[in-house]
C-alpha positions as CSV (number, residue, x, y, z in Angstrom):
1,M,2.0,20.8,-7.0
2,R,1.8,22.3,-10.4
3,G,5.8,22.7,-11.0
4,F,6.8,19.3,-9.9
5,R,8.4,17.2,-12.7
6,V,9.0,13.6,-12.6
7,A,9.8,10.6,-15.2
8,V,8.9,6.9,-15.0
9,I,11.0,4.0,-15.8
10,D,9.3,1.1,-16.1
11,C,11.8,-2.0,-15.4
12,D,9.2,-4.7,-14.6
13,Y,9.8,-6.6,-17.4
14,P,8.0,-8.4,-19.1
15,Q,4.7,-6.9,-17.7
16,Y,5.8,-3.4,-18.3
17,S,2.4,-2.3,-16.5
18,V,2.9,1.5,-16.5
19,L,3.9,1.7,-19.9
20,R,0.9,-0.1,-20.9
21,Q,-1.3,2.0,-18.7
22,R,0.3,4.9,-20.8
23,Q,-0.8,3.2,-24.0
24,R,-4.1,2.5,-23.1
25,D,-4.7,6.0,-21.6
26,T,-3.1,7.5,-24.9
27,A,-5.7,5.4,-26.7
28,S,-8.3,6.5,-24.5
29,A,-7.5,10.4,-25.3
30,E,-7.3,9.5,-29.2
31,A,-11.1,8.2,-29.1
32,S,-12.5,10.6,-26.4
33,A,-12.9,14.4,-27.1
34,L,-13.6,14.8,-23.4
35,V,-10.5,13.5,-22.3
36,R,-8.8,15.4,-25.0
37,Q,-10.4,18.5,-24.0
38,R,-9.3,17.8,-20.1
39,L,-5.6,17.1,-21.3
40,E,-5.8,20.5,-23.3
41,A,-7.0,22.1,-20.3
42,Q,-4.2,20.4,-17.9
43,F,-1.2,21.1,-20.2
44,G,-2.1,23.5,-23.0
45,R,-2.0,26.5,-21.2
46,L,1.3,25.5,-19.5
47,D,3.0,24.5,-22.7
48,R,3.8,21.0,-20.9
49,Q,3.4,17.5,-21.9
50,P,2.6,14.2,-19.6
51,Y,5.4,13.0,-17.8
52,P,7.5,10.6,-19.8
53,V,7.2,6.8,-19.1
54,L,10.0,4.7,-20.6
55,A,10.7,1.1,-20.5
56,A,13.9,-0.7,-20.1
57,R,15.2,-4.0,-18.5
58,P,16.7,-3.4,-15.0
59,Q,20.3,-3.9,-16.3
60,T,20.1,-1.2,-18.8
61,A,17.7,1.0,-16.9
62,L,20.0,3.8,-15.8
63,R,22.0,3.9,-19.2
64,E,18.6,4.3,-21.0
65,W,17.8,7.2,-19.0
66,E,21.1,8.6,-19.1
67,Q,20.8,8.6,-22.9
68,Y,17.3,10.0,-22.9
69,A,18.2,12.9,-20.5
70,A,21.1,13.6,-22.5
71,R,19.2,14.4,-25.7
72,G,17.8,17.3,-23.5
73,Q,14.3,16.1,-23.7
74,E,13.6,16.3,-19.8
75,S,14.6,18.2,-16.8
76,C,13.1,16.3,-13.8
77,Q,13.2,16.7,-9.9
78,A,12.6,12.8,-9.6
79,V,13.2,9.8,-11.9
80,L,10.8,7.1,-10.4
81,F,12.1,3.5,-11.4
82,D,9.4,0.9,-11.1
83,L,11.8,-2.5,-10.4
84,P,10.8,-6.0,-9.6
85,G,10.5,-6.6,-5.9
86,T,13.2,-9.4,-5.9
87,M,16.9,-9.0,-5.9
88,G,17.4,-12.3,-7.9
89,T,16.1,-10.5,-11.1
90,E,19.0,-9.5,-13.3
91,G,20.3,-5.9,-12.9
92,V,18.1,-5.0,-10.0
93,L,20.7,-5.0,-7.4
94,S,23.1,-3.1,-9.3
95,T,20.4,-0.5,-10.5
96,L,19.0,-0.1,-6.6
97,A,22.9,0.6,-5.8
98,A,22.6,3.7,-7.8
99,L,19.7,4.9,-6.9
100,D,19.3,7.4,-4.0
101,Y,16.2,6.3,-2.3
102,L,14.2,3.0,-2.6
103,V,10.3,3.3,-1.7
104,V,8.5,-0.3,-0.4
105,P,5.1,-0.7,-0.2
106,L,4.0,-3.2,2.5
107,K,0.9,-5.3,3.1
108,A,-0.1,-6.9,6.1
109,D,-0.2,-10.3,4.9
110,R,2.5,-12.7,6.7
111,M,4.1,-14.0,3.8
112,V,4.2,-10.5,1.8
113,L,5.2,-8.6,4.5
114,E,8.0,-11.0,5.4
115,S,9.4,-11.0,1.9
116,S,9.3,-7.1,1.8
117,L,10.9,-6.8,5.0
118,N,13.6,-9.2,4.2
119,F,14.0,-7.4,1.0
120,A,14.7,-4.1,2.5
121,A,16.5,-5.2,5.6
122,T,19.2,-7.0,3.2
123,L,19.4,-3.9,1.0
124,N,20.0,-1.7,4.0
125,D,22.5,-3.9,5.7
126,R,24.5,-4.6,2.4
127,L,24.2,-1.4,0.8
128,I,23.4,1.6,3.0
129,T,24.8,0.8,6.5
130,T,28.0,-0.3,4.9
131,G,28.4,2.7,2.7
132,A,28.9,0.5,-0.4
133,S,26.4,2.3,-2.8
134,R,24.8,5.6,-3.5
135,L,21.6,4.3,-1.9
136,R,21.0,6.5,1.2
137,G,17.5,5.6,2.4
138,I,14.7,3.2,2.5
139,F,11.3,4.3,2.9
140,L,8.4,1.9,3.9
141,F,4.7,2.6,3.8
142,W,1.5,0.4,4.4
143,N,-0.4,-0.3,1.4
144,L,-3.6,-2.1,0.8
145,V,-4.8,-1.4,4.3
146,D,-8.0,-2.9,5.3
147,R,-9.6,-0.5,7.9
148,R,-11.3,-3.2,9.6
149,E,-7.9,-4.5,10.8
150,R,-6.9,-3.8,14.4
151,N,-4.4,-0.6,14.9
152,R,-2.7,-2.6,17.3
153,L,-1.8,-5.1,14.6
154,Y,0.3,-2.3,12.6
155,D,1.5,-1.1,15.9
156,I,3.2,-4.5,16.7
157,Y,4.3,-4.5,13.0
158,A,6.0,-0.9,13.4
159,T,7.8,-1.8,16.4
160,G,9.5,-4.8,14.5
161,I,10.2,-2.6,11.5
162,S,11.8,-0.1,13.8
163,Q,13.8,-2.9,15.2
164,L,15.0,-3.9,11.9
165,G,16.4,-0.1,11.5
166,L,13.9,0.7,8.6
167,R,11.7,3.9,8.4
168,L,8.1,3.6,8.1
169,L,6.1,6.4,7.0
170,H,3.0,7.4,8.6
171,S,0.6,7.8,5.3
172,R,-1.2,4.3,4.8
173,I,-2.9,3.5,1.5
174,P,-6.4,1.9,2.3
175,V,-8.0,-0.9,-0.2
176,R,-10.3,0.9,-2.5
177,A,-11.6,-0.5,-5.8
178,A,-11.3,2.9,-7.8
179,L,-7.7,2.8,-7.5
180,G,-7.2,-0.6,-9.1
181,R,-9.3,0.0,-12.2
182,D,-8.8,2.0,-15.3
183,R,-10.3,5.3,-15.7
184,V,-13.8,5.1,-17.0
185,P,-13.9,7.4,-20.4
186,G,-15.6,10.4,-19.6
187,T,-15.4,10.2,-16.0
188,W,-12.9,10.8,-13.0
189,A,-13.0,7.4,-11.5
190,G,-10.0,5.2,-11.6
191,R,-5.9,5.2,-12.3
192,S,-4.7,7.1,-15.1
193,T,-1.2,8.1,-16.1
194,L,-2.3,11.4,-18.0
195,L,-4.8,12.6,-15.9
196,P,-4.6,13.2,-11.9
197,P,-7.0,11.5,-9.7
198,D,-10.0,13.4,-8.3
199,A,-8.8,15.5,-5.7
200,A,-11.3,14.3,-2.9
201,L,-10.4,10.6,-3.8
202,A,-6.6,11.6,-3.4
203,R,-7.5,12.7,0.3
204,E,-9.7,10.2,1.1
205,C,-7.1,7.5,-0.1
206,G,-4.2,9.1,1.5
207,L,-2.1,9.5,-2.1
208,A,-2.0,13.4,-1.4
209,D,-0.6,12.9,2.4
210,L,1.7,10.1,0.9
211,M,3.0,12.3,-1.9
212,N,3.6,15.2,0.5
213,E,5.2,12.8,3.3
214,L,7.8,11.5,0.7
215,C,8.6,15.1,-0.5
216,L,9.4,16.2,2.8
217,A,11.2,13.3,3.5
218,L,13.2,13.5,0.2
219,N,13.6,17.2,0.8
220,L,12.1,17.7,-2.7
221,D,10.5,21.1,-3.5
222,P,7.5,20.8,-5.6
223,K,8.1,24.8,-6.8
224,D,11.5,23.9,-8.1
225,E,11.7,22.9,-11.8
226,G,15.4,23.1,-11.9
227,R,16.9,20.0,-10.5
228,N,17.3,16.6,-12.0
229,G,16.2,13.5,-9.8
């Protein structure tokens, strides 16, 4: 997926967790010759830069991205907006209505699941079914899956999700401590916005399957660099 180009707009004010992760990664790269060598190996020969991470409030996110893109700084297949999970946050509903697709992680916890499904079902009924917005689809996937839990439980949940008219992806992301820690300098363990995850870890955790399934569902071609998302 070398040709796939994205941008990330972190709208989760005031945490801005993606932006702060990028800042930590940048500081780590400045402090570690090994990390700089890996970055040079990854980007230098391609004359590319890491994907941009911008911070914006939900109500201004679209305008700020359009202004950034208008300066000719990026040509992307997909622009990913990290939004708060509640429609009550100012600007979230209007921003969602202007996007093409929404991806919602689910967790097999009753309170979390009910909240996530209510959020997705409300958007589906108000924005997609009515044709009142640009939003064309909502994709759900299981996150933080405990492999000790019964598959039968997920089958029951899947039936209910289908009855709500929502689409559940097949990919499941298990609970994995390595995915929740910052990358340890000099190693491939942990998360990073600059370096890719270890290939074996990505396969084991289902990240590769999830990305491939999303690309297929969204009709995104990793080899096509010419379209904006």
